[in-house]
C-alpha positions as CSV (number, residue, x, y, z in Angstrom):
1,M,92.1,139.9,87.7
2,L,91.0,139.6,91.3
3,N,87.4,138.5,91.8
4,M,85.5,141.0,93.9
5,E,82.8,138.4,94.6
6,P,83.1,136.2,97.6
7,I,85.1,133.0,97.5
8,V,83.5,130.8,100.0
9,V,85.8,128.0,101.2
10,L,84.0,125.1,102.9
11,S,85.6,122.7,105.4
12,G,84.3,120.0,107.7
13,R,84.3,116.2,108.2
14,A,83.1,113.9,105.4
15,G,79.4,113.6,105.7
16,V,78.8,116.9,107.5
17,G,76.9,118.3,104.6
18,K,79.4,120.4,102.6
19,T,78.3,119.4,99.2
20,S,74.6,119.8,100.1
21,V,75.3,123.3,101.4
22,A,77.5,124.1,98.4
23,A,74.6,123.1,96.1
24,E,72.2,125.4,98.0
25,L,74.8,128.3,97.8
26,V,75.3,127.8,94.1
27,A,71.5,128.0,93.5
28,R,70.9,130.9,95.8
29,M,73.8,133.3,95.2
30,P,74.1,132.1,92.2
31,A,77.7,130.9,92.4
32,L,80.1,128.5,90.7
33,H,80.8,125.2,92.4
34,A,84.5,124.4,92.5
35,Q,84.7,120.8,93.8
36,T,88.1,119.6,94.9
37,S,87.3,116.1,93.7
38,A,86.9,117.6,90.2
39,M,90.2,119.5,90.6
40,I,92.0,116.3,91.5
41,L,90.6,114.5,88.5
42,K,91.6,117.5,86.3
43,I,95.2,117.4,87.6
44,R,95.3,113.6,87.8
45,P,92.8,112.1,85.4
46,N,94.0,108.6,86.1
47,S,93.2,108.8,89.9
48,I,91.0,106.0,91.3
49,R,87.5,107.4,91.5
50,T,86.7,106.3,95.0
51,R,86.7,108.2,98.2
52,I,89.9,106.5,99.3
53,G,91.5,107.0,95.9
54,L,90.6,110.7,95.8
55,Q,91.8,111.2,99.4
56,E,95.2,109.6,98.5
57,A,95.5,111.7,95.4
58,G,94.7,114.9,97.3
59,N,97.2,114.0,100.0
60,S,99.8,113.4,97.4
61,L,99.0,116.7,95.7
62,D,99.4,118.4,99.1
63,V,102.9,117.1,99.4
64,E,103.9,117.8,95.8
65,T,102.6,121.3,95.7
66,D,103.1,122.4,99.3
67,F,99.3,122.5,99.7
68,S,98.8,125.0,96.9
69,W,96.9,122.9,94.3
70,I,93.5,124.1,95.5
71,A,94.6,127.7,95.4
72,R,96.0,127.3,91.9
73,E,92.8,125.6,90.6
74,T,90.6,128.3,92.3
75,L,92.7,131.0,90.6
76,D,92.0,129.3,87.2
77,V,88.2,129.3,88.0
78,I,88.5,133.1,88.8
79,R,90.3,133.8,85.6
80,E,87.6,132.0,83.6
81,N,84.7,133.5,85.5
82,P,86.0,136.8,87.0
83,H,82.6,138.2,88.1
84,H,81.0,135.2,89.9
85,P,81.0,134.1,93.5
86,I,82.8,130.7,93.9
87,I,82.1,128.0,96.4
88,V,85.2,125.8,97.0
89,D,84.0,122.4,98.2
90,A,86.1,121.6,100.2
91,V,89.4,122.1,101.9
92,R,90.7,119.5,104.4
93,V,93.9,120.9,105.8
94,P,94.7,124.3,107.3
95,R,97.6,125.0,105.0
96,Q,95.2,124.7,102.0
97,V,93.2,127.6,103.5
98,S,96.4,129.6,104.1
99,K,97.5,129.0,100.5
100,I,94.1,130.2,99.2
101,R,94.2,133.3,101.4
102,T,97.7,134.1,100.1
103,A,96.8,133.6,96.5
104,I,93.5,135.5,96.7
105,P,94.1,138.1,99.5
106,T,90.6,139.6,99.4
107,H,87.1,138.2,99.7
108,V,88.0,134.7,100.9
109,I,85.5,133.5,103.5
110,H,86.2,130.2,105.2
111,I,83.2,128.4,106.6
112,H,83.6,125.3,108.7
113,L,80.7,123.0,109.1
114,T,80.3,120.8,112.1
115,A,77.9,118.2,113.4
116,S,77.9,115.5,116.0
117,R,79.6,112.2,115.1
118,P,76.3,110.2,115.2
119,K,74.6,112.8,112.9
120,I,77.5,112.7,110.5
121,I,77.6,108.9,110.4
122,A,73.8,108.8,109.8
123,R,74.1,111.3,106.9
124,F,77.0,109.4,105.5
125,M,75.2,106.1,105.6
126,A,72.0,107.6,104.0
127,R,73.7,109.2,101.0
128,K,74.2,107.3,97.8
129,R,77.5,108.3,96.2
130,I,79.4,106.0,94.0
131,I,82.7,107.1,95.4
132,D,81.5,105.9,98.9
133,D,80.2,102.6,97.8
134,G,80.8,99.9,100.3
135,L,82.8,102.1,102.7
136,A,82.2,102.3,106.4
137,Y,82.5,105.8,107.9
138,E,85.3,104.6,110.2
139,T,87.4,103.8,107.1
140,I,87.2,107.4,105.9
141,E,87.6,109.2,109.2
142,V,91.1,107.8,109.8
143,D,92.6,109.4,106.7
144,D,95.1,112.1,107.4
145,S,92.9,114.7,105.6
146,E,90.2,114.1,108.2
147,K,92.3,114.8,111.3
148,W,92.5,118.6,110.9
149,N,88.9,119.6,111.8
150,T,89.6,121.2,115.2
151,E,92.3,123.4,113.6
152,L,90.1,124.2,110.6
153,A,87.3,125.3,112.9
154,A,89.8,127.5,114.8
155,I,91.0,129.4,111.7
156,S,87.6,129.7,110.0
157,D,85.7,132.9,109.7
158,L,82.5,131.2,110.8
159,V,81.6,127.8,112.3
160,V,78.1,126.5,111.6
161,D,76.7,123.5,113.5
162,T,74.6,121.6,111.0
163,D,73.1,119.1,113.5
164,Y,69.7,120.6,113.5
165,R,70.0,122.8,110.3
166,S,69.0,121.8,106.9
167,P,71.4,122.6,104.0
168,S,69.0,125.4,103.0
169,E,69.1,126.9,106.5
170,T,72.9,126.6,106.6
171,A,73.2,128.2,103.2
172,A,71.0,131.1,104.4
173,T,73.4,131.6,107.4
174,V,76.4,131.6,105.1
175,I,74.9,134.0,102.7
176,D,74.0,136.4,105.5
177,F,77.6,136.2,106.8
178,T,79.0,136.9,103.3
179,K,77.1,140.2,103.2
180,R,78.7,141.6,106.4
């Protein structure tokens, strides 16, 4: 039942480049892209499909499931695709990582992406996502799910500064790390 392929779990602030790096990893490895926003909508199809609505739904799921909902959904992906690497995009709280590592005790690689606040804000403002429509970065960064980045970096297997790396370069670094 256990997937012997890597399960790459991404974390980092909104706008740091997690989804762009995940897309590169999916193309290069090739791997399956397990997006937590899609997991939320699978569990709660009536969630409001905005950044704030999804953050609130994820925070609520954390409380209701003792942070295990991402681990459970990732296990479902493994059951359906037992021989594929999986990119989990993304965790926001250290206990989510802990629950994934407990549920999938082998081959979980936690990658934390970081960048300077000015770079993150510039990326956030440049991207065109419907869920972010009309939001200022300052509105997003005050959510409880955004406050854990120092702790997530501390428990990660690898921290990658994306300030001066493209998603492609970051993905190459991650792939090299997964082969160790």
